[in-house]
C-alpha positions, 0 to 999 in steps of 0.5 A: 650210612647209605639208604641201602645199608640202612635197609640191609641192617633193618632186614637183618634185624627183622630176620633176627626177630623172626628167628625168635619165633622158631619152636626148635632152635639149633646152637646158633639160634640159641646163642642169639636168643639167650645171649649165651656164647656158643662155647657156654652152650656146648659146656652146658650140653656136655654137662647135661645142664640145659634141656635139649632134644635127645635124638641119637640119630642126629649129631647136631643139638636142638633145643625146644624154645618153651623148655629153654624159656622155662629153664631160663626163668629157673635162674640156674647157676651158669657161672664158669666156676660152677660149670668147671666144678660140674665138669671136674665132678663128671671127670672123676665119676668117669674114672671110677 
């Protein structure tokens, strides 16, 4: 690896570390911060199992870092089976 490539990699690492200091995160930031996939984050937002901003005028989802940290420490069940069960329960609820 050339010195220039090493500098680019180092700058990308620094950028990633700095993004963790943001108070408000979008889905991309949250995926990088938590290690969850964007697909999992969208499932969690759809099921309202993750704390997120509630501004009806903004379509994009935003997340408060402090609330996410507290939520992560609460050891929620994020298994695919649990999420699928919640999704199916919501579908049945909406049919009635």
